[in-house]
One Martini backbone bead per residue (centre of mass of N, CA, C, O) as a GRO file, in nm:
protein
  411
    1MET     BB    1  -1.936   9.846   8.659
    2LYS     BB    2  -1.816  10.056   8.439
    3GLN     BB    3  -1.576  10.088   8.215
    4GLN     BB    4  -1.317  10.327   8.165
    5PHE     BB    5  -1.208  10.487   7.872
    6ASN     BB    6  -0.924  10.632   7.722
    7ILE     BB    7  -1.016  10.854   7.466
    8LYS     BB    8  -0.876  10.992   7.202
    9THR     BB    9  -0.933  11.314   7.042
   10THR     BB   10  -0.935  11.413   6.697
   11ILE     BB   11  -0.922  11.704   6.478
   12ILE     BB   12  -0.972  11.721   6.136
   13THR     BB   13  -0.864  11.961   5.900
   14MET     BB   14  -0.974  12.186   5.620
   15GLU     BB   15  -0.919  12.395   5.363
   16ASN     BB   16  -1.079  12.599   5.167
   17LYS     BB   17  -1.099  12.831   4.928
   18GLN     BB   18  -1.161  13.052   5.180
   19ASN     BB   19  -0.989  12.954   5.428
   20THR     BB   20  -1.198  12.766   5.576
   21PRO     BB   21  -1.249  12.579   5.818
   22LYS     BB   22  -1.303  12.214   5.805
   23ILE     BB   23  -1.480  11.954   5.921
   24LEU     BB   24  -1.447  11.613   5.870
   25LYS     BB   25  -1.335  11.421   6.126
   26LYS     BB   26  -1.324  11.164   6.366
   27LYS     BB   27  -1.064  11.015   6.573
   28TYR     BB   28  -0.973  10.709   6.745
   29PHE     BB   29  -0.722  10.656   7.009
   30PRO     BB   30  -0.628  10.413   7.180
   31SER     BB   31  -0.499  10.330   7.467
   32ALA     BB   32  -0.303  10.133   7.660
   33GLU     BB   33  -0.527  10.077   7.866
   34PHE     BB   34  -0.732   9.962   7.672
   35TYR     BB   35  -0.564   9.716   7.580
   36SER     BB   36  -0.518   9.599   7.863
   37GLN     BB   37  -0.820   9.541   7.921
   38ILE     BB   38  -0.860   9.343   7.694
   39ILE     BB   39  -0.645   9.135   7.775
   40ASP     BB   40  -0.765   9.086   8.069
   41SER     BB   41  -1.043   8.962   7.949
   42LEU     BB   42  -0.866   8.706   7.855
   43GLN     BB   43  -0.894   8.421   8.047
   44ASP     BB   44  -0.806   8.185   7.827
   45TYR     BB   45  -0.542   8.365   7.816
   46SER     BB   46  -0.192   8.396   7.778
   47ILE     BB   47  -0.036   8.726   7.814
   48PHE     BB   48   0.307   8.810   7.742
   49THR     BB   49   0.616   8.980   7.808
   50PHE     BB   50   0.963   9.006   7.684
   51ASP     BB   51   1.277   9.073   7.664
   52LYS     BB   52   1.595   9.038   7.524
   53ASP     BB   53   1.661   8.869   7.809
   54PHE     BB   54   1.390   8.705   7.885
   55LYS     BB   55   1.228   8.907   8.065
   56ILE     BB   56   0.954   8.963   8.236
   57ASN     BB   57   0.721   9.273   8.181
   58SER     BB   58   0.436   9.120   8.142
   59TRP     BB   59   0.102   9.026   8.298
   60SER     BB   60  -0.178   8.873   8.273
   61SER     BB   61  -0.465   8.754   8.416
   62GLY     BB   62  -0.462   8.492   8.249
   63SER     BB   63  -0.181   8.403   8.343
   64ALA     BB   64  -0.252   8.382   8.644
   65LYS     BB   65  -0.474   8.165   8.606
   66ILE     BB   66  -0.301   7.943   8.455
   67PHE     BB   67  -0.017   7.952   8.632
   68GLY     BB   68  -0.043   8.107   8.938
   69TYR     BB   69   0.097   8.376   8.891
   70GLU     BB   70   0.171   8.668   8.996
   71THR     BB   71   0.301   8.949   8.879
   72GLU     BB   72   0.525   8.993   9.108
   73GLU     BB   73   0.653   8.696   9.060
   74VAL     BB   74   0.753   8.741   8.734
   75ILE     BB   75   0.885   8.994   8.728
   76GLY     BB   76   1.213   8.932   8.594
   77GLU     BB   77   1.170   8.661   8.490
   78HIS     BB   78   1.230   8.392   8.316
   79PHE     BB   79   1.042   8.243   8.061
   80ASP     BB   80   1.132   7.930   8.127
   81LEU     BB   81   0.931   7.869   8.378
   82ILE     BB   82   0.699   7.729   8.176
   83PHE     BB   83   0.885   7.488   8.136
   84THR     BB   84   0.981   7.186   8.119
   85GLU     BB   85   1.250   6.994   8.182
   86GLU     BB   86   1.254   6.854   7.908
   87ASP     BB   87   1.250   7.118   7.734
   88LEU     BB   88   1.507   7.240   7.854
   89LYS     BB   89   1.700   7.010   7.767
   90ASN     BB   90   1.601   7.052   7.449
   91GLY     BB   91   1.582   7.370   7.382
   92ILE     BB   92   1.296   7.502   7.327
   93PRO     BB   93   1.309   7.810   7.388
   94LYS     BB   94   1.537   7.873   7.187
   95ARG     BB   95   1.396   7.759   6.933
   96GLU     BB   96   1.152   7.949   6.943
   97ILE     BB   97   1.308   8.215   6.904
   98GLU     BB   98   1.451   8.145   6.639
   99THR     BB   99   1.188   8.110   6.477
  100ALA     BB  100   1.069   8.393   6.525
  101LEU     BB  101   1.309   8.546   6.388
  102LEU     BB  102   1.298   8.395   6.110
  103GLU     BB  103   0.951   8.388   6.067
  104GLY     BB  104   0.792   8.588   6.293
  105ARG     BB  105   0.703   8.302   6.418
  106ALA     BB  106   0.587   8.068   6.682
  107THR     BB  107   0.450   7.737   6.700
  108ASP     BB  108   0.271   7.522   6.946
  109ASN     BB  109   0.237   7.198   7.105
  110ARG     BB  110   0.237   7.185   7.468
  111TRP     BB  111   0.373   7.139   7.775
  112HIS     BB  112   0.317   7.306   8.085
  113ILE     BB  113   0.421   7.480   8.385
  114ALA     BB  114   0.320   7.552   8.694
  115LYS     BB  115   0.354   7.660   9.010
  116ASP     BB  116   0.242   7.362   9.125
  117LYS     BB  117   0.366   7.155   8.891
  118SER     BB  118   0.161   7.142   8.695
  119VAL     BB  119   0.020   7.030   8.390
  120PHE     BB  120  -0.042   7.174   8.058
  121TYR     BB  121  -0.216   7.209   7.756
  122ALA     BB  122  -0.087   7.409   7.474
  123TYR     BB  123  -0.124   7.677   7.264
  124GLY     BB  124   0.145   7.854   7.100
  125LEU     BB  125   0.269   8.205   7.069
  126VAL     BB  126   0.556   8.374   6.915
  127PHE     BB  127   0.674   8.721   6.886
  128PRO     BB  128   0.811   8.992   6.787
  129LEU     BB  129   0.881   9.322   6.926
  130ILE     BB  130   0.826   9.616   6.738
  131GLY     BB  131   0.900   9.923   6.687
  132SER     BB  132   0.837  10.211   6.502
  133ASP     BB  133   1.170  10.220   6.436
  134GLY     BB  134   1.259   9.895   6.440
  135GLU     BB  135   1.297   9.816   6.723
  136MET     BB  136   1.397   9.576   6.945
  137LEU     BB  137   1.202   9.489   7.242
  138GLY     BB  138   1.093   9.178   7.207
  139TYR     BB  139   0.822   8.966   7.331
  140VAL     BB  140   0.533   8.764   7.251
  141LYS     BB  141   0.313   8.556   7.455
  142ILE     BB  142   0.072   8.300   7.360
  143LEU     BB  143  -0.183   8.116   7.543
  144ARG     BB  144  -0.382   7.808   7.529
  145ASP     BB  145  -0.587   7.617   7.718
  146LEU     BB  146  -0.622   7.247   7.615
  147THR     BB  147  -0.658   7.010   7.819
  148ASP     BB  148  -0.954   6.913   7.798
  149ARG     BB  149  -0.945   6.862   7.497
  150LYS     BB  150  -0.710   6.665   7.499
  151LYS     BB  151  -0.841   6.452   7.681
  152SER     BB  152  -1.080   6.393   7.499
  153GLU     BB  153  -0.919   6.303   7.252
  154ASP     BB  154  -0.759   6.075   7.395
  155VAL     BB  155  -0.997   5.905   7.484
  156ILE     BB  156  -1.109   5.849   7.202
  157ARG     BB  157  -0.847   5.736   7.078
  158LYS     BB  158  -0.810   5.508   7.284
  159TYR     BB  159  -1.081   5.365   7.237
  160ILE     BB  160  -1.036   5.298   6.940
  161LYS     BB  161  -0.773   5.141   6.977
  162GLU     BB  162  -0.888   4.925   7.172
  163LEU     BB  163  -1.095   4.811   6.976
  164GLU     BB  164  -0.893   4.723   6.760
  165GLU     BB  165  -0.716   4.546   6.947
  166LEU     BB  166  -0.941   4.360   7.048
  167ASN     BB  167  -1.008   4.237   6.774
  168THR     BB  168  -0.725   4.129   6.712
  169HIS     BB  169  -0.694   3.967   6.971
  170LYS     BB  170  -0.934   3.778   6.931
  171GLU     BB  171  -0.838   3.652   6.664
  172SER     BB  172  -0.565   3.548   6.766
  173VAL     BB  173  -0.664   3.367   6.996
  174MET     BB  174  -0.854   3.189   6.829
  175ALA     BB  175  -0.635   3.086   6.636
  176ILE     BB  176  -0.451   2.959   6.850
  177LEU     BB  177  -0.659   2.772   6.980
  178SER     BB  178  -0.740   2.623   6.702
  179HIS     BB  179  -0.430   2.558   6.619
  180ASP     BB  180  -0.176   2.567   6.833
  181LEU     BB  181  -0.347   2.380   7.040
  182ARG     BB  182  -0.523   2.164   6.900
  183SER     BB  183  -0.319   2.010   6.726
  184PRO     BB  184  -0.122   1.904   6.948
  185LEU     BB  185  -0.345   1.766   7.118
  186SER     BB  186  -0.417   1.562   6.901
  187ALA     BB  187  -0.136   1.429   6.896
  188ILE     BB  188  -0.130   1.342   7.190
  189ILE     BB  189  -0.382   1.166   7.183
  190GLY     BB  190  -0.279   0.976   6.960
  191THR     BB  191  -0.030   0.871   7.115
  192VAL     BB  192  -0.180   0.759   7.364
  193LYS     BB  193  -0.358   0.563   7.207
  194TYR     BB  194  -0.124   0.395   7.098
  195LEU     BB  195   0.000   0.314   7.370
  196LYS     BB  196  -0.252   0.176   7.491
  197LYS     BB  197  -0.256  -0.048   7.259
  198ASN     BB  198   0.095  -0.107   7.236
  199PHE     BB  199   0.268  -0.128   7.500
  200HIS     BB  200   0.341  -0.447   7.536
  201LYS     BB  201   0.488  -0.457   7.223
  202MET     BB  202   0.702  -0.250   7.285
  203GLN     BB  203   0.992  -0.106   7.271
  204ASN     BB  204   1.184   0.072   7.482
  205ASP     BB  205   1.295   0.288   7.286
  206THR     BB  206   1.022   0.368   7.162
  207LEU     BB  207   0.881   0.434   7.426
  208GLN     BB  208   1.075   0.658   7.519
  209GLU     BB  209   1.040   0.842   7.273
  210MET     BB  210   0.730   0.891   7.312
  211LEU     BB  211   0.747   1.007   7.600
  212ASP     BB  212   0.928   1.247   7.531
  213LEU     BB  213   0.731   1.372   7.330
  214LEU     BB  214   0.499   1.415   7.528
  215TYR     BB  215   0.646   1.593   7.727
  216LYS     BB  216   0.726   1.821   7.534
  217SER     BB  217   0.440   1.889   7.428
  218SER     BB  218   0.323   1.964   7.706
  219ILE     BB  219   0.517   2.194   7.769
  220ASP     BB  220   0.444   2.366   7.521
  221GLU     BB  221   0.145   2.404   7.597
  222LEU     BB  222   0.194   2.543   7.868
  223GLU     BB  223   0.353   2.782   7.753
  224MET     BB  224   0.127   2.888   7.573
  225LEU     BB  225  -0.076   2.940   7.803
  226ASP     BB  226   0.098   3.140   7.958
  227TYR     BB  227   0.108   3.349   7.735
  228LEU     BB  228  -0.198   3.398   7.715
  229VAL     BB  229  -0.239   3.494   8.002
  230GLU     BB  230  -0.045   3.736   7.985
  231TRP     BB  231  -0.176   3.874   7.743
  232ALA     BB  232  -0.453   3.912   7.880
  233ARG     BB  233  -0.346   4.090   8.115
  234ILE     BB  234  -0.291   4.338   7.947
  235LYS     BB  235  -0.599   4.385   7.858
  236TYR     BB  236  -0.770   4.312   8.156
  237ALA     BB  237  -0.537   4.373   8.409
  238SER     BB  238  -0.464   4.685   8.507
  239ASP     BB  239  -0.452   4.660   8.830
  240VAL     BB  240  -0.152   4.510   8.822
  241PHE     BB  241  -0.027   4.775   8.748
  242SER     BB  242   0.313   4.861   8.902
  243PRO     BB  243   0.492   5.118   8.871
  244THR     BB  244   0.850   5.179   8.929
  245LYS     BB  245   1.153   5.249   9.064
  246ILE     BB  246   1.426   5.060   8.913
  247LYS     BB  247   1.683   4.834   8.892
  248LEU     BB  248   1.802   4.685   8.615
  249THR     BB  249   2.022   4.475   8.711
  250GLN     BB  250   1.843   4.300   8.899
  251TYR     BB  251   1.673   4.178   8.657
  252ILE     BB  252   1.899   4.063   8.488
  253ASP     BB  253   2.015   3.872   8.703
  254LYS     BB  254   1.760   3.699   8.734
  255VAL     BB  255   1.756   3.595   8.443
  256PHE     BB  256   2.039   3.471   8.434
  257GLU     BB  257   1.984   3.268   8.663
  258THR     BB  258   1.753   3.116   8.513
  259LEU     BB  259   1.928   3.078   8.217
  260ASN     BB  260   2.216   2.958   8.273
  261GLU     BB  261   2.181   2.654   8.224
  262THR     BB  262   2.093   2.669   7.928
  263ALA     BB  263   2.348   2.820   7.831
  264LEU     BB  264   2.563   2.608   7.922
  265LEU     BB  265   2.463   2.371   7.742
  266ASN     BB  266   2.550   2.586   7.487
  267THR     BB  267   2.797   2.764   7.550
  268ILE     BB  268   2.667   3.043   7.657
  269ASN     BB  269   2.730   3.382   7.705
  270LEU     BB  270   2.638   3.585   7.985
  271HIS     BB  271   2.619   3.953   7.971
  272HIS     BB  272   2.676   4.281   8.121
  273GLU     BB  273   2.704   4.671   8.075
  274ILE     BB  274   2.565   4.785   8.351
  275ASP     BB  275   2.499   5.011   8.567
  276ASP     BB  276   2.387   4.992   8.895
  277ASN     BB  277   2.232   5.293   8.874
  278THR     BB  278   2.034   5.201   8.669
  279THR     BB  279   1.710   5.332   8.593
  280VAL     BB  280   1.354   5.255   8.592
  281PHE     BB  281   1.008   5.296   8.488
  282ALA     BB  282   0.843   4.999   8.606
  283ASP     BB  283   0.718   4.686   8.590
  284GLY     BB  284   0.866   4.419   8.729
  285LYS     BB  285   0.719   4.172   8.602
  286MET     BB  286   0.739   4.275   8.311
  287LEU     BB  287   1.046   4.305   8.296
  288ILE     BB  288   1.115   4.010   8.332
  289SER     BB  289   0.958   3.914   8.079
  290ILE     BB  290   1.108   4.079   7.870
  291ILE     BB  291   1.398   3.975   7.918
  292GLN     BB  292   1.343   3.668   7.909
  293ASN     BB  293   1.231   3.650   7.621
  294ILE     BB  294   1.475   3.770   7.469
  295VAL     BB  295   1.700   3.583   7.581
  296SER     BB  296   1.567   3.312   7.515
  297ASN     BB  297   1.554   3.369   7.211
  298ALA     BB  298   1.863   3.398   7.176
  299ILE     BB  299   1.941   3.112   7.262
  300LYS     BB  300   1.778   2.954   7.043
  301HIS     BB  301   1.952   3.133   6.803
  302SER     BB  302   2.221   3.018   6.903
  303GLN     BB  303   2.528   2.918   6.893
  304ARG     BB  304   2.772   2.748   6.995
  305GLY     BB  305   2.967   2.977   7.179
  306GLY     BB  306   2.810   3.218   7.228
  307THR     BB  307   2.680   3.564   7.269
  308ILE     BB  308   2.511   3.754   7.534
  309SER     BB  309   2.440   4.105   7.544
  310ILE     BB  310   2.392   4.387   7.775
  311SER     BB  311   2.290   4.726   7.717
  312ALA     BB  312   2.298   5.092   7.805
  313ASN     BB  313   2.124   5.404   7.719
  314SER     BB  314   2.069   5.739   7.730
  315SER     BB  315   1.761   5.927   7.610
  316GLU     BB  316   1.674   6.169   7.766
  317ASP     BB  317   1.387   6.005   7.924
  318LYS     BB  318   1.543   5.736   7.832
  319ILE     BB  319   1.608   5.387   7.806
  320ILE     BB  320   1.836   5.195   7.606
  321VAL     BB  321   1.810   4.857   7.533
  322LYS     BB  322   2.058   4.600   7.450
  323VAL     BB  323   2.022   4.279   7.278
  324MET     BB  324   2.299   4.076   7.193
  325ASP     BB  325   2.376   3.840   6.934
  326THR     BB  326   2.553   3.543   6.771
  327GLY     BB  327   2.358   3.431   6.568
  328VAL     BB  328   2.161   3.367   6.279
  329GLY     BB  329   1.953   3.556   6.235
  330MET     BB  330   1.760   3.763   5.991
  331SER     BB  331   1.538   3.856   5.780
  332LYS     BB  332   1.351   4.111   5.659
  333GLU     BB  333   1.079   3.959   5.652
  334ILE     BB  334   1.082   3.870   5.948
  335MET     BB  335   1.111   4.149   6.085
  336GLU     BB  336   0.837   4.273   5.976
  337LYS     BB  337   0.671   4.019   6.147
  338LEU     BB  338   0.770   3.985   6.447
  339PHE     BB  339   0.527   4.171   6.607
  340THR     BB  340   0.299   4.026   6.384
  341PRO     BB  341   0.219   3.728   6.397
  342GLN     BB  342   0.109   3.461   6.229
  343ILE     BB  343   0.001   3.148   6.219
  344LYS     BB  344   0.209   3.047   6.015
  345THR     BB  345   0.465   3.147   6.175
  346LEU     BB  346   0.403   3.007   6.440
  347SER     BB  347   0.407   2.716   6.330
  348ALA     BB  348   0.692   2.718   6.210
  349ALA     BB  349   0.840   2.774   6.477
  350ARG     BB  350   0.737   2.523   6.624
  351LYS     BB  351   0.854   2.302   6.429
  352GLU     BB  352   1.159   2.430   6.479
  353ASN     BB  353   1.194   2.476   6.791
  354LYS     BB  354   1.148   2.824   6.841
  355GLY     BB  355   0.880   2.870   6.921
  356ALA     BB  356   0.572   3.053   6.892
  357GLY     BB  357   0.615   3.392   6.900
  358ILE     BB  358   0.434   3.522   7.132
  359GLY     BB  359   0.652   3.653   7.314
  360LEU     BB  360   0.679   3.923   7.146
  361LEU     BB  361   0.393   4.017   7.200
  362LEU     BB  362   0.429   4.042   7.501
  363VAL     BB  363   0.660   4.245   7.500
  364LYS     BB  364   0.517   4.470   7.343
  365GLY     BB  365   0.281   4.506   7.543
  366PHE     BB  366   0.450   4.575   7.797
  367LEU     BB  367   0.598   4.822   7.681
  368GLU     BB  368   0.348   4.994   7.615
  369LYS     BB  369   0.249   4.998   7.910
  370ASN     BB  370   0.553   5.141   7.984
  371ASP     BB  371   0.624   5.355   7.760
  372GLY     BB  372   0.737   5.173   7.521
  373GLU     BB  373   0.970   5.011   7.288
  374ILE     BB  374   1.042   4.804   6.983
  375TRP     BB  375   1.336   4.671   6.810
  376VAL     BB  376   1.529   4.548   6.515
  377GLU     BB  377   1.855   4.409   6.434
  378SER     BB  378   1.982   4.222   6.137
  379ILE     BB  379   2.209   3.947   6.034
  380GLU     BB  380   2.264   3.699   5.847
  381GLY     BB  381   2.491   3.494   6.034
  382GLU     BB  382   2.553   3.723   6.288
  383GLY     BB  383   2.284   3.845   6.416
  384SER     BB  384   2.110   4.015   6.693
  385SER     BB  385   1.929   4.330   6.788
  386PHE     BB  386   1.755   4.429   7.069
  387TYR     BB  387   1.535   4.707   7.127
  388PHE     BB  388   1.449   4.895   7.430
  389THR     BB  389   1.222   5.111   7.608
  390LEU     BB  390   1.238   5.324   7.909
  391PRO     BB  391   1.159   5.511   8.156
  392ILE     BB  392   1.315   5.688   8.412
  393GLU     BB  393   1.057   5.840   8.478
  394GLU     BB  394   0.768   5.948   8.560
  395PRO     BB  395   0.536   6.039   8.357
  396LEU     BB  396   0.366   6.339   8.320
  397HIS     BB  397   0.290   6.245   8.022
  398LYS     BB  398   0.067   6.161   7.742
  399ILE     BB  399   0.086   6.183   7.397
  400GLY     BB  400  -0.136   6.084   7.140
  401SER     BB  401  -0.073   6.349   6.959
  402SER     BB  402   0.071   6.576   6.697
  403ASP     BB  403  -0.157   6.726   6.627
  404GLU     BB  404  -0.275   7.021   6.541
  405ILE     BB  405  -0.405   7.297   6.725
  406MET     BB  406  -0.592   7.544   6.665
  407PHE     BB  407  -0.616   7.864   6.800
  408ASP     BB  408  -0.919   7.952   6.672
  409GLU     BB  409  -1.055   7.727   6.813
  410SER     BB  410  -1.294   7.581   6.972
  411PRO     BB  411  -1.329   7.369   7.257
   0.00000   0.00000   0.00000
């Protein structure tokens, strides 16, 4: 069935020299119904208007398809019902309107929420609706659902990133295996060979010293292997990743209990200032490893009688955890390479009995797996503060890029 459009026809005339009317041409002025039918035919777009009080007063069929709300369900509702809780907390709707009034239009790429609480990624445009006499009537909002395109882009981007990380990971592991594991093992073998040959003629003090050295070197090698196994688990065993909502203090207490004896031997005080109800969304085993590595690292670099404290603050949808020590601190050069250590720095740390340095690679990998990040602030001679973030709730989505997707491009 063909759609019928109500087209108004007007005849414009002009008098000639003999004052005889003369038809010049016909002009067609499409009606409001004509434009409405065009808008409703755009099923890939949500187009709706809202008044100066931000109440929705028109809703296209494309809007109903994308958001799941029928027209009668949204007319009179505030337009912020399409925004996620996170965006509402951050004042995104208000900011969008302010930009539209200031610049004539506001555009963005963001996630929106549908009637069934599912989220979709869209390019949006909002601009003021001005009447013929200059009166402010309200606003027009246009959205295009680009979720499938976004997913495809993210998959490709993630695949490229994983290939790059895999290559770096392979080189790092091979270098550690060939250098930081092979060299100490060669020293252990050499020491055992010497003991085997000279055991009966060695003095007890010398013998005890060499046995202590062998024991410590073996423990260090086992620790390095444990780190490598955990590091590999990040890359290859994603099936064991089981994030859930957990109480942060329970895991900090577990770490303190494990490391308390080591801290007491160095008269280092461990304490935290975190509310018992503070929760994060993370994998429990990874969280234990994250906290234990950072606190253990702080103990190794703290002076006798020092203090290591843990605190936490919420910021938007994340918890920021701070692990502060009163240790030796570190230089700017060390901080810049702290989370991407090279073999040279790993070996130097090992010789100084400060650990292999791979622990922080493990921490960084676990945090990224849990949608978090890590950074450090430090002053030489005064101490260091490690900060890491974790989500409070299960993330609704992860945006791989903030690059703008143009509105008029085909999906």
